[in-house]
mmCIF file as gemmi writes it, N, C-alpha and C atoms, coordinates in Angstrom:
data_model
loop_
_atom_site.group_PDB
_atom_site.id
_atom_site.type_symbol
_atom_site.label_atom_id
_atom_site.label_alt_id
_atom_site.label_comp_id
_atom_site.label_asym_id
_atom_site.label_entity_id
_atom_site.label_seq_id
_atom_site.pdbx_PDB_ins_code
_atom_site.Cartn_x
_atom_site.Cartn_y
_atom_site.Cartn_z
_atom_site.occupancy
_atom_site.B_iso_or_equiv
_atom_site.pdbx_formal_charge
_atom_site.auth_seq_id
_atom_site.auth_asym_id
_atom_site.pdbx_PDB_model_num
ATOM 1 N N . MET Axp A 1 ? -14.164 4.672 5.257 1 0 ? 1 A 1
ATOM 2 C CA . MET Axp A 1 ? -14.48 5.811 6.07 1 0 ? 1 A 1
ATOM 3 C C . MET Axp A 1 ? -15.878 6.337 5.861 1 0 ? 1 A 1
ATOM 4 N N . THR Axp A 2 ? -16.423 6.926 6.87 1 0 ? 2 A 1
ATOM 5 C CA . THR Axp A 2 ? -17.747 7.355 6.829 1 0 ? 2 A 1
ATOM 6 C C . THR Axp A 2 ? -17.801 8.822 6.16 1 0 ? 2 A 1
ATOM 7 N N . ASP Axp A 3 ? -18.801 9.066 5.393 1 0 ? 3 A 1
ATOM 8 C CA . ASP Axp A 3 ? -18.865 10.25 4.702 1 0 ? 3 A 1
ATOM 9 C C . ASP Axp A 3 ? -19.728 11.22 5.653 1 0 ? 3 A 1
ATOM 10 N N . GLU Axp A 4 ? -19.153 12.125 6.426 1 0 ? 4 A 1
ATOM 11 C CA . GLU Axp A 4 ? -19.881 13.02 7.337 1 0 ? 4 A 1
ATOM 12 C C . GLU Axp A 4 ? -20.208 14.306 6.678 1 0 ? 4 A 1
ATOM 13 N N . SER Axp A 5 ? -19.979 14.546 5.455 1 0 ? 5 A 1
ATOM 14 C CA . SER Axp A 5 ? -20.424 15.756 4.836 1 0 ? 5 A 1
ATOM 15 C C . SER Axp A 5 ? -21.898 15.8 4.548 1 0 ? 5 A 1
ATOM 16 N N . THR Axp A 6 ? -22.422 16.946 4.429 1 0 ? 6 A 1
ATOM 17 C CA . THR Axp A 6 ? -23.782 17.123 4.147 1 0 ? 6 A 1
ATOM 18 C C . THR Axp A 6 ? -23.994 17.72 2.796 1 0 ? 6 A 1
ATOM 19 N N . THR Axp A 7 ? -25.152 17.707 2.318 1 0 ? 7 A 1
ATOM 20 C CA . THR Axp A 7 ? -25.454 18.287 1.009 1 0 ? 7 A 1
ATOM 21 C C . THR Axp A 7 ? -25.175 19.814 1.033 1 0 ? 7 A 1
ATOM 22 N N . GLN Axp A 8 ? -25.081 20.321 2.199 1 0 ? 8 A 1
ATOM 23 C CA . GLN Axp A 8 ? -24.854 21.777 2.366 1 0 ? 8 A 1
ATOM 24 C C . GLN Axp A 8 ? -23.41 22.164 2.177 1 0 ? 8 A 1
ATOM 25 N N . ASP Axp A 9 ? -22.538 21.228 2.258 1 0 ? 9 A 1
ATOM 26 C CA . ASP Axp A 9 ? -21.052 21.493 2.238 1 0 ? 9 A 1
ATOM 27 C C . ASP Axp A 9 ? -20.635 21.793 0.76 1 0 ? 9 A 1
ATOM 28 N N . GLN Axp A 10 ? -19.968 22.866 0.711 1 0 ? 10 A 1
ATOM 29 C CA . GLN Axp A 10 ? -19.308 23.225 -0.574 1 0 ? 10 A 1
ATOM 30 C C . GLN Axp A 10 ? -18.16 22.319 -0.743 1 0 ? 10 A 1
ATOM 31 N N . ILE Axp A 11 ? -17.849 21.924 -2.052 1 0 ? 11 A 1
ATOM 32 C CA . ILE Axp A 11 ? -16.712 21.172 -2.455 1 0 ? 11 A 1
ATOM 33 C C . ILE Axp A 11 ? -15.627 22.147 -3.002 1 0 ? 11 A 1
ATOM 34 N N . LEU Axp A 12 ? -14.531 21.995 -2.393 1 0 ? 12 A 1
ATOM 35 C CA . LEU Axp A 12 ? -13.37 22.836 -2.966 1 0 ? 12 A 1
ATOM 36 C C . LEU Axp A 12 ? -12.322 21.777 -3.456 1 0 ? 12 A 1
ATOM 37 N N . ASP Axp A 13 ? -12.354 21.608 -4.828 1 0 ? 13 A 1
ATOM 38 C CA . ASP Axp A 13 ? -11.333 20.8 -5.336 1 0 ? 13 A 1
ATOM 39 C C . ASP Axp A 13 ? -10.25 21.52 -6.018 1 0 ? 13 A 1
ATOM 40 N N . VAL Axp A 14 ? -9.036 21.392 -5.258 1 0 ? 14 A 1
ATOM 41 C CA . VAL Axp A 14 ? -7.872 22.176 -5.61 1 0 ? 14 A 1
ATOM 42 C C . VAL Axp A 14 ? -6.797 21.363 -6.499 1 0 ? 14 A 1
ATOM 43 N N . ARG Axp A 15 ? -7.22 20.13 -6.894 1 0 ? 15 A 1
ATOM 44 C CA . ARG Axp A 15 ? -6.305 19.347 -7.626 1 0 ? 15 A 1
ATOM 45 C C . ARG Axp A 15 ? -5.783 20.044 -9.004 1 0 ? 15 A 1
ATOM 46 N N . GLU Axp A 16 ? -6.542 20.905 -9.567 1 0 ? 16 A 1
ATOM 47 C CA . GLU Axp A 16 ? -6.149 21.504 -10.852 1 0 ? 16 A 1
ATOM 48 C C . GLU Axp A 16 ? -5.549 22.936 -10.593 1 0 ? 16 A 1
ATOM 49 N N . GLU Axp A 17 ? -5.511 23.37 -9.382 1 0 ? 17 A 1
ATOM 50 C CA . GLU Axp A 17 ? -4.907 24.668 -9.079 1 0 ? 17 A 1
ATOM 51 C C . GLU Axp A 17 ? -3.402 24.554 -9.043 1 0 ? 17 A 1
ATOM 52 N N . ILE Axp A 18 ? -2.73 25.607 -9.339 1 0 ? 18 A 1
ATOM 53 C CA . ILE Axp A 18 ? -1.203 25.71 -9.168 1 0 ? 18 A 1
ATOM 54 C C . ILE Axp A 18 ? -0.947 25.582 -7.621 1 0 ? 18 A 1
ATOM 55 N N . PRO Axp A 19 ? 0.067 24.86 -7.274 1 0 ? 19 A 1
ATOM 56 C CA . PRO Axp A 19 ? 0.312 24.741 -5.852 1 0 ? 19 A 1
ATOM 57 C C . PRO Axp A 19 ? 0.414 25.988 -4.999 1 0 ? 19 A 1
ATOM 58 N N . ARG Axp A 20 ? 0.9 27.057 -5.575 1 0 ? 20 A 1
ATOM 59 C CA . ARG Axp A 20 ? 1.084 28.214 -4.738 1 0 ? 20 A 1
ATOM 60 C C . ARG Axp A 20 ? -0.25 28.99 -4.461 1 0 ? 20 A 1
ATOM 61 N N . ARG Axp A 21 ? -1.211 28.55 -5.155 1 0 ? 21 A 1
ATOM 62 C CA . ARG Axp A 21 ? -2.542 29.21 -5.136 1 0 ? 21 A 1
ATOM 63 C C . ARG Axp A 21 ? -3.515 28.385 -4.172 1 0 ? 21 A 1
ATOM 64 N N . ARG Axp A 22 ? -3.183 27.133 -3.933 1 0 ? 22 A 1
ATOM 65 C CA . ARG Axp A 22 ? -4.035 26.267 -3.134 1 0 ? 22 A 1
ATOM 66 C C . ARG Axp A 22 ? -4.344 26.672 -1.73 1 0 ? 22 A 1
ATOM 67 N N . HIS Axp A 23 ? -3.272 26.97 -1.012 1 0 ? 23 A 1
ATOM 68 C CA . HIS Axp A 23 ? -3.562 27.412 0.42 1 0 ? 23 A 1
ATOM 69 C C . HIS Axp A 23 ? -4.367 28.728 0.525 1 0 ? 23 A 1
ATOM 70 N N . GLU Axp A 24 ? -4.139 29.645 -0.436 1 0 ? 24 A 1
ATOM 71 C CA . GLU Axp A 24 ? -4.899 30.977 -0.424 1 0 ? 24 A 1
ATOM 72 C C . GLU Axp A 24 ? -6.314 30.586 -0.65 1 0 ? 24 A 1
ATOM 73 N N . LEU Axp A 25 ? -6.73 29.687 -1.576 1 0 ? 25 A 1
ATOM 74 C CA . LEU Axp A 25 ? -8.034 29.37 -1.85 1 0 ? 25 A 1
ATOM 75 C C . LEU Axp A 25 ? -8.769 28.677 -0.681 1 0 ? 25 A 1
ATOM 76 N N . ILE Axp A 26 ? -7.994 27.779 0.005 1 0 ? 26 A 1
ATOM 77 C CA . ILE Axp A 26 ? -8.498 27.058 1.133 1 0 ? 26 A 1
ATOM 78 C C . ILE Axp A 26 ? -8.724 28.014 2.275 1 0 ? 26 A 1
ATOM 79 N N . GLU Axp A 27 ? -7.789 28.792 2.503 1 0 ? 27 A 1
ATOM 80 C CA . GLU Axp A 27 ? -7.986 29.76 3.713 1 0 ? 27 A 1
ATOM 81 C C . GLU Axp A 27 ? -9.145 30.743 3.376 1 0 ? 27 A 1
ATOM 82 N N . GLN Axp A 28 ? -9.255 31.169 2.205 1 0 ? 28 A 1
ATOM 83 C CA . GLN Axp A 28 ? -10.348 32.08 1.905 1 0 ? 28 A 1
ATOM 84 C C . GLN Axp A 28 ? -11.715 31.395 2.003 1 0 ? 28 A 1
ATOM 85 N N . THR Axp A 29 ? -11.801 30.155 1.595 1 0 ? 29 A 1
ATOM 86 C CA . THR Axp A 29 ? -12.992 29.368 1.835 1 0 ? 29 A 1
ATOM 87 C C . THR Axp A 29 ? -13.325 29.2 3.269 1 0 ? 29 A 1
ATOM 88 N N . TYR Axp A 30 ? -12.41 28.89 4.095 1 0 ? 30 A 1
ATOM 89 C CA . TYR Axp A 30 ? -12.463 28.682 5.512 1 0 ? 30 A 1
ATOM 90 C C . TYR Axp A 30 ? -12.981 29.952 6.125 1 0 ? 30 A 1
ATOM 91 N N . HIS Axp A 31 ? -12.397 31.131 5.781 1 0 ? 31 A 1
ATOM 92 C CA . HIS Axp A 31 ? -12.854 32.387 6.472 1 0 ? 31 A 1
ATOM 93 C C . HIS Axp A 31 ? -14.239 32.825 6.084 1 0 ? 31 A 1
ATOM 94 N N . GLU Axp A 32 ? -14.694 32.33 4.979 1 0 ? 32 A 1
ATOM 95 C CA . GLU Axp A 32 ? -16.075 32.723 4.539 1 0 ? 32 A 1
ATOM 96 C C . GLU Axp A 32 ? -17.167 31.852 5.209 1 0 ? 32 A 1
ATOM 97 N N . LEU Axp A 33 ? -16.741 30.785 5.903 1 0 ? 33 A 1
ATOM 98 C CA . LEU Axp A 33 ? -17.75 29.924 6.569 1 0 ? 33 A 1
ATOM 99 C C . LEU Axp A 33 ? -18.459 30.672 7.628 1 0 ? 33 A 1
ATOM 100 N N . ALA Axp A 34 ? -19.755 30.378 7.714 1 0 ? 34 A 1
ATOM 101 C CA . ALA Axp A 34 ? -20.507 30.745 8.913 1 0 ? 34 A 1
ATOM 102 C C . ALA Axp A 34 ? -20.282 29.703 10.074 1 0 ? 34 A 1
ATOM 103 N N . PRO Axp A 35 ? -20.298 30.037 11.28 1 0 ? 35 A 1
ATOM 104 C CA . PRO Axp A 35 ? -20.291 29.159 12.359 1 0 ? 35 A 1
ATOM 105 C C . PRO Axp A 35 ? -21.265 27.912 12.137 1 0 ? 35 A 1
ATOM 106 N N . GLY Axp A 36 ? -20.775 26.627 12.403 1 0 ? 36 A 1
ATOM 107 C CA . GLY Axp A 36 ? -21.58 25.55 12.232 1 0 ? 36 A 1
ATOM 108 C C . GLY Axp A 36 ? -21.64 24.983 10.826 1 0 ? 36 A 1
ATOM 109 N N . THR Axp A 37 ? -20.848 25.57 9.93 1 0 ? 37 A 1
ATOM 110 C CA . THR Axp A 37 ? -20.791 25.063 8.457 1 0 ? 37 A 1
ATOM 111 C C . THR Axp A 37 ? -19.355 24.568 8.144 1 0 ? 37 A 1
ATOM 112 N N . GLY Axp A 38 ? -19.269 23.947 7.05 1 0 ? 38 A 1
ATOM 113 C CA . GLY Axp A 38 ? -17.953 23.433 6.607 1 0 ? 38 A 1
ATOM 114 C C . GLY Axp A 38 ? -17.888 23.17 5.047 1 0 ? 38 A 1
ATOM 115 N N . PHE Axp A 39 ? -16.731 22.866 4.613 1 0 ? 39 A 1
ATOM 116 C CA . PHE Axp A 39 ? -16.611 22.523 3.29 1 0 ? 39 A 1
ATOM 117 C C . PHE Axp A 39 ? -15.733 21.32 3.202 1 0 ? 39 A 1
ATOM 118 N N . VAL Axp A 40 ? -15.763 20.653 1.877 1 0 ? 40 A 1
ATOM 119 C CA . VAL Axp A 40 ? -14.991 19.475 1.706 1 0 ? 40 A 1
ATOM 120 C C . VAL Axp A 40 ? -13.87 19.798 0.779 1 0 ? 40 A 1
ATOM 121 N N . LEU Axp A 41 ? -12.712 19.648 1.271 1 0 ? 41 A 1
ATOM 122 C CA . LEU Axp A 41 ? -11.429 19.863 0.465 1 0 ? 41 A 1
ATOM 123 C C . LEU Axp A 41 ? -11.035 18.576 -0.271 1 0 ? 41 A 1
ATOM 124 N N . VAL Axp A 42 ? -10.841 18.736 -1.602 1 0 ? 42 A 1
ATOM 125 C CA . VAL Axp A 42 ? -10.439 17.588 -2.37 1 0 ? 42 A 1
ATOM 126 C C . VAL Axp A 42 ? -9.061 17.861 -2.878 1 0 ? 42 A 1
ATOM 127 N N . ASN Axp A 43 ? -8.054 17.019 -2.554 1 0 ? 43 A 1
ATOM 128 C CA . ASN Axp A 43 ? -6.761 17.253 -2.893 1 0 ? 43 A 1
ATOM 129 C C . ASN Axp A 43 ? -5.959 15.967 -3.536 1 0 ? 43 A 1
ATOM 130 N N . ASP Axp A 44 ? -4.916 16.162 -4.163 1 0 ? 44 A 1
ATOM 131 C CA . ASP Axp A 44 ? -4.186 15.031 -4.647 1 0 ? 44 A 1
ATOM 132 C C . ASP Axp A 44 ? -3.073 14.574 -3.838 1 0 ? 44 A 1
ATOM 133 N N . HIS Axp A 45 ? -3.027 15.088 -2.574 1 0 ? 45 A 1
ATOM 134 C CA . HIS Axp A 45 ? -2.037 14.61 -1.567 1 0 ? 45 A 1
ATOM 135 C C . HIS Axp A 45 ? -2.586 14.892 -0.204 1 0 ? 45 A 1
ATOM 136 N N . ASP Axp A 46 ? -2.059 14.242 0.791 1 0 ? 46 A 1
ATOM 137 C CA . ASP Axp A 46 ? -2.511 14.458 2.199 1 0 ? 46 A 1
ATOM 138 C C . ASP Axp A 46 ? -2.183 15.839 2.591 1 0 ? 46 A 1
ATOM 139 N N . PRO Axp A 47 ? -3.168 16.622 2.959 1 0 ? 47 A 1
ATOM 140 C CA . PRO Axp A 47 ? -3.008 18 3.288 1 0 ? 47 A 1
ATOM 141 C C . PRO Axp A 47 ? -2.617 18.223 4.745 1 0 ? 47 A 1
ATOM 142 N N . LYS Axp A 48 ? -1.851 17.266 5.249 1 0 ? 48 A 1
ATOM 143 C CA . LYS Axp A 48 ? -1.395 17.393 6.647 1 0 ? 48 A 1
ATOM 144 C C . LYS Axp A 48 ? -0.647 18.706 6.979 1 0 ? 48 A 1
ATOM 145 N N . PRO Axp A 49 ? 0.364 19.152 6.03 1 0 ? 49 A 1
ATOM 146 C CA . PRO Axp A 49 ? 0.938 20.385 6.38 1 0 ? 49 A 1
ATOM 147 C C . PRO Axp A 49 ? -0.072 21.561 6.566 1 0 ? 49 A 1
ATOM 148 N N . LEU Axp A 50 ? -1.12 21.614 5.844 1 0 ? 50 A 1
ATOM 149 C CA . LEU Axp A 50 ? -2.128 22.483 5.962 1 0 ? 50 A 1
ATOM 150 C C . LEU Axp A 50 ? -2.867 22.484 7.208 1 0 ? 50 A 1
ATOM 151 N N . ARG Axp A 51 ? -3.021 21.322 7.789 1 0 ? 51 A 1
ATOM 152 C CA . ARG Axp A 51 ? -3.653 21.089 9.081 1 0 ? 51 A 1
ATOM 153 C C . ARG Axp A 51 ? -2.69 21.592 10.205 1 0 ? 51 A 1
ATOM 154 N N . TYR Axp A 52 ? -1.472 21.487 10.046 1 0 ? 52 A 1
ATOM 155 C CA . TYR Axp A 52 ? -0.468 22.019 11.085 1 0 ? 52 A 1
ATOM 156 C C . TYR Axp A 52 ? -0.6 23.64 11.006 1 0 ? 52 A 1
ATOM 157 N N . GLN Axp A 53 ? -0.74 24.088 9.803 1 0 ? 53 A 1
ATOM 158 C CA . GLN Axp A 53 ? -0.768 25.592 9.667 1 0 ? 53 A 1
ATOM 159 C C . GLN Axp A 53 ? -2.218 26.089 10.318 1 0 ? 53 A 1
ATOM 160 N N . PHE Axp A 54 ? -3.275 25.34 10.035 1 0 ? 54 A 1
ATOM 161 C CA . PHE Axp A 54 ? -4.544 25.674 10.726 1 0 ? 54 A 1
ATOM 162 C C . PHE Axp A 54 ? -4.369 25.644 12.265 1 0 ? 54 A 1
ATOM 163 N N . GLU Axp A 55 ? -3.771 24.561 12.759 1 0 ? 55 A 1
ATOM 164 C CA . GLU Axp A 55 ? -3.496 24.377 14.283 1 0 ? 55 A 1
ATOM 165 C C . GLU Axp A 55 ? -2.703 25.705 14.853 1 0 ? 55 A 1
ATOM 166 N N . ALA Axp A 56 ? -1.762 26.134 14.005 1 0 ? 56 A 1
ATOM 167 C CA . ALA Axp A 56 ? -0.939 27.165 14.53 1 0 ? 56 A 1
ATOM 168 C C . ALA Axp A 56 ? -1.555 28.549 14.411 1 0 ? 56 A 1
ATOM 169 N N . GLU Axp A 57 ? -2.358 28.714 13.476 1 0 ? 57 A 1
ATOM 170 C CA . GLU Axp A 57 ? -3.029 30.054 13.294 1 0 ? 57 A 1
ATOM 171 C C . GLU Axp A 57 ? -4.45 30.1 13.913 1 0 ? 57 A 1
ATOM 172 N N . TRP Axp A 58 ? -5.168 29.09 13.973 1 0 ? 58 A 1
ATOM 173 C CA . TRP Axp A 58 ? -6.561 28.979 14.482 1 0 ? 58 A 1
ATOM 174 C C . TRP Axp A 58 ? -6.815 27.922 15.39 1 0 ? 58 A 1
ATOM 175 N N . PRO Axp A 59 ? -6.087 27.801 16.462 1 0 ? 59 A 1
ATOM 176 C CA . PRO Axp A 59 ? -6.188 26.664 17.34 1 0 ? 59 A 1
ATOM 177 C C . PRO Axp A 59 ? -7.632 26.566 17.964 1 0 ? 59 A 1
ATOM 178 N N . GLY Axp A 60 ? -8.172 25.397 17.841 1 0 ? 60 A 1
ATOM 179 C CA . GLY Axp A 60 ? -9.527 25.259 18.412 1 0 ? 60 A 1
ATOM 180 C C . GLY Axp A 60 ? -10.738 25.881 17.712 1 0 ? 60 A 1
ATOM 181 N N . GLN Axp A 61 ? -10.379 26.489 16.424 1 0 ? 61 A 1
ATOM 182 C CA . GLN Axp A 61 ? -11.365 27.152 15.794 1 0 ? 61 A 1
ATOM 183 C C . GLN Axp A 61 ? -11.809 26.444 14.518 1 0 ? 61 A 1
ATOM 184 N N . PHE Axp A 62 ? -11.39 25.24 14.357 1 0 ? 62 A 1
ATOM 185 C CA . PHE Axp A 62 ? -11.87 24.499 13.084 1 0 ? 62 A 1
ATOM 186 C C . PHE Axp A 62 ? -11.966 23.09 13.478 1 0 ? 62 A 1
ATOM 187 N N . THR Axp A 63 ? -12.675 22.222 12.58 1 0 ? 63 A 1
ATOM 188 C CA . THR Axp A 63 ? -12.702 20.859 12.624 1 0 ? 63 A 1
ATOM 189 C C . THR Axp A 63 ? -12.157 20.232 11.371 1 0 ? 63 A 1
ATOM 190 N N . TRP Axp A 64 ? -11.632 19.048 11.47 1 0 ? 64 A 1
ATOM 191 C CA . TRP Axp A 64 ? -10.823 18.44 10.377 1 0 ? 64 A 1
ATOM 192 C C . TRP Axp A 64 ? -11.223 16.93 10.316 1 0 ? 64 A 1
ATOM 193 N N . ASP Axp A 65 ? -11.939 16.535 9.476 1 0 ? 65 A 1
ATOM 194 C CA . ASP Axp A 65 ? -12.284 15.127 9.447 1 0 ? 65 A 1
ATOM 195 C C . ASP Axp A 65 ? -11.932 14.533 8 1 0 ? 65 A 1
ATOM 196 N N . TYR Axp A 66 ? -11.154 13.591 8.043 1 0 ? 66 A 1
ATOM 197 C CA . TYR Axp A 66 ? -10.822 12.826 6.849 1 0 ? 66 A 1
ATOM 198 C C . TYR Axp A 66 ? -12.002 11.997 6.306 1 0 ? 66 A 1
ATOM 199 N N . LEU Axp A 67 ? -12.476 12.193 5.07 1 0 ? 67 A 1
ATOM 200 C CA . LEU Axp A 67 ? -13.501 11.413 4.483 1 0 ? 67 A 1
ATOM 201 C C . LEU Axp A 67 ? -12.887 10.347 3.451 1 0 ? 67 A 1
ATOM 202 N N . GLU Axp A 68 ? -11.803 10.68 2.948 1 0 ? 68 A 1
ATOM 203 C CA . GLU Axp A 68 ? -11.053 9.78 2.126 1 0 ? 68 A 1
ATOM 204 C C . GLU Axp A 68 ? -9.513 10.057 2.19 1 0 ? 68 A 1
ATOM 205 N N . SER Axp A 69 ? -8.801 8.992 2.319 1 0 ? 69 A 1
ATOM 206 C CA . SER Axp A 69 ? -7.393 9.078 2.553 1 0 ? 69 A 1
ATOM 207 C C . SER Axp A 69 ? -6.532 8.391 1.447 1 0 ? 69 A 1
ATOM 208 N N . GLY Axp A 70 ? -6.527 8.946 0.277 1 0 ? 70 A 1
ATOM 209 C CA . GLY Axp A 70 ? -5.637 8.355 -0.762 1 0 ? 70 A 1
ATOM 210 C C . GLY Axp A 70 ? -5.905 6.983 -1.239 1 0 ? 70 A 1
ATOM 211 N N . PRO Axp A 71 ? -5.02 6.51 -2.013 1 0 ? 71 A 1
ATOM 212 C CA . PRO Axp A 71 ? -3.656 7.03 -2.394 1 0 ? 71 A 1
ATOM 213 C C . PRO Axp A 71 ? -3.713 8.103 -3.487 1 0 ? 71 A 1
ATOM 214 N N . GLU Axp A 72 ? -4.861 8.265 -4.251 1 0 ? 72 A 1
ATOM 215 C CA . GLU Axp A 72 ? -4.81 9.329 -5.316 1 0 ? 72 A 1
ATOM 216 C C . GLU Axp A 72 ? -5.606 10.51 -5.005 1 0 ? 72 A 1
ATOM 217 N N . VAL Axp A 73 ? -6.642 10.472 -4.13 1 0 ? 73 A 1
ATOM 218 C CA . VAL Axp A 73 ? -7.459 11.483 -3.723 1 0 ? 73 A 1
ATOM 219 C C . VAL Axp A 73 ? -7.581 11.509 -2.265 1 0 ? 73 A 1
ATOM 220 N N . TRP Axp A 74 ? -7.578 12.713 -1.645 1 0 ? 74 A 1
ATOM 221 C CA . TRP Axp A 74 ? -7.851 12.973 -0.299 1 0 ? 74 A 1
ATOM 222 C C . TRP Axp A 74 ? -9.035 13.854 -0.191 1 0 ? 74 A 1
ATOM 223 N N . ARG Axp A 75 ? -9.995 13.568 0.652 1 0 ? 75 A 1
ATOM 224 C CA . ARG Axp A 75 ? -11.157 14.414 0.887 1 0 ? 75 A 1
ATOM 225 C C . ARG Axp A 75 ? -11.163 14.654 2.352 1 0 ? 75 A 1
ATOM 226 N N . VAL Axp A 76 ? -11.225 15.977 2.768 1 0 ? 76 A 1
ATOM 227 C CA . VAL Axp A 76 ? -11.22 16.38 4.132 1 0 ? 76 A 1
ATOM 228 C C . VAL Axp A 76 ? -12.335 17.379 4.331 1 0 ? 76 A 1
ATOM 229 N N . ARG Axp A 77 ? -13.126 17.104 5.326 1 0 ? 77 A 1
ATOM 230 C CA . ARG Axp A 77 ? -14.187 18.161 5.767 1 0 ? 77 A 1
ATOM 231 C C . ARG Axp A 77 ? -13.534 18.973 6.794 1 0 ? 77 A 1
ATOM 232 N N . ILE Axp A 78 ? -13.536 20.297 6.425 1 0 ? 78 A 1
ATOM 233 C CA . ILE Axp A 78 ? -13.018 21.392 7.245 1 0 ? 78 A 1
ATOM 234 C C . ILE Axp A 78 ? -14.266 22.254 7.716 1 0 ? 78 A 1
ATOM 235 N N . GLY Axp A 79 ? -14.421 22.431 9.015 1 0 ? 79 A 1
ATOM 236 C CA . GLY Axp A 79 ? -15.514 23.107 9.496 1 0 ? 79 A 1
ATOM 237 C C . GLY Axp A 79 ? -15.174 24.179 10.435 1 0 ? 79 A 1
ATOM 238 N N . ARG Axp A 80 ? -16.209 25.067 10.659 1 0 ? 80 A 1
ATOM 239 C CA . ARG Axp A 80 ? -15.95 26.095 11.643 1 0 ? 80 A 1
ATOM 240 C C . ARG Axp A 80 ? -17.088 25.754 12.725 1 0 ? 80 A 1
ATOM 241 N N . PRO Axp A 81 ? -16.618 25.4 13.84 1 0 ? 81 A 1
ATOM 242 C CA . PRO Axp A 81 ? -17.602 25.064 14.954 1 0 ? 81 A 1
ATOM 243 C C . PRO Axp A 81 ? -18.542 26.217 15.327 1 0 ? 81 A 1
ATOM 244 N N . GLU Axp A 82 ? -19.77 25.761 15.844 1 0 ? 82 A 1
ATOM 245 C CA . GLU Axp A 82 ? -20.806 26.727 16.297 1 0 ? 82 A 1
ATOM 246 C C . GLU Axp A 82 ? -20.123 27.717 17.334 1 0 ? 82 A 1
ATOM 247 N N . LYS Axp A 83 ? -19.408 27.114 18.257 1 0 ? 83 A 1
ATOM 248 C CA . LYS Axp A 83 ? -18.877 27.887 19.385 1 0 ? 83 A 1
ATOM 249 C C . LYS Axp A 83 ? -17.312 27.766 19.227 1 0 ? 83 A 1
ATOM 250 N N . GLN Axp A 84 ? -16.748 28.938 19.118 1 0 ? 84 A 1
ATOM 251 C CA . GLN Axp A 84 ? -15.293 29.137 18.936 1 0 ? 84 A 1
ATOM 252 C C . GLN Axp A 84 ? -14.648 28.911 20.27 1 0 ? 84 A 1
ATOM 253 N N . ALA Axp A 85 ? -13.431 28.184 20.314 1 0 ? 85 A 1
ATOM 254 C CA . ALA Axp A 85 ? -12.729 27.923 21.531 1 0 ? 85 A 1
ATOM 255 C C . ALA Axp A 85 ? -11.941 29.12 21.937 1 0 ? 85 A 1
């Protein structure tokens, strides 16, 4: 896969966090993004349920690009578009 992250992207590695804290950290990081920026989520499983949650709560207000897809590490660039839908 192509690495579309930039040197500006914050890395949020939640692999060492307790599971109940992960979504809170990810959502907080997303909400702190300025339009046109993003962060790279590093996780120990496919964060597909989180994507469904984002789609339900913020439809059209985020980007989601897999940079690495397991089997041990998943890296996803989550961004806030310049122009909100």
